[in-house]
C-alpha positions, 0 to 999 in steps of 0.5 A, a space after each residue: 400771458 406771456 408774449 411769445 415773439 416767434 407766434 405773434 407777429 406785427 402786422 407789418 408781417 401779415 399782408 406779405 406771408 397771406 398773399 403768399 399763403 394764398 397765392 396772391 403775389 403773381 396778381 399783385 406784381 401785375 397789378 403794381 403797374 397801375 400804380 407806377 403807370 406815370 413811372 414806367 411809360 414815357 411822359 407822352 405815352 402815360 399822357 394819353 393812356 391809362 390801364 384799365 384791368 387786367 384779364 387773363 394776363 392782357 392788360 386792358 388800355 383806355 386811350 384819349 382818343 382814335 388817333 392815339 389808339 393807332 399810334 399805341 397799336 403800332 407801339 404795343 410790342 414795344 409797350 409790352 415789353 417795357 411793361 414785362 420788364 418791371 415786372 418781377 414775377 409774372 409777365 403780361 401776355 398782350 395789351 388790349 386798347 379801347 377809346 375812352 368813353 369820357 375825354 380825360 380830364 387833367 389831374 388837378 395838382 393836389 394840394 399840400 400836406 399839412 401836419 394838424 395834431 389831432 386834440 389831446 382828448 382825442 388821443 387818450 381815447 383812442 389809446 384807451 380803445 386800444 389799450 386791450 390790444 395784447 400785441 405791444 408792436 401792433 397797438 403802437 402800430 395801429 395807434 401811429 397809423 390812427 394818429 398819422 390818419 388824423 394829423 396829415 390834412 390836405 390843403 
């Protein structure tokens, strides 16, 4: 069977096309706030609150205590403007603050990432498993992903 590059596409192109076809781009844009939270807001703000969920374009924010809740309510317009400036496709309509049930725990420092190659026999066994994938680019991408998931260790 001859490989047709126009019809066969790599895994890297699949997700953006699927999100566009399903109309998920706006939701992905809104939820990008979660992974960028610490970079979007001033450290003092981000340190005492965290995003929890988005309901009907309203961001629910969990706040450390009542003192910070009041402070963030005064700053809500500024925080909303700051977050909306970073969004590309959609906009938040509002913010809803509430006090966390449990005290915030400080994040532990992550252990450094180290590289430990998997044993050659494991690599050979996985290569044999993926050999049936016809698309070479997809097969190589999956092999690289598997290899890195095995080789990169914390601690």
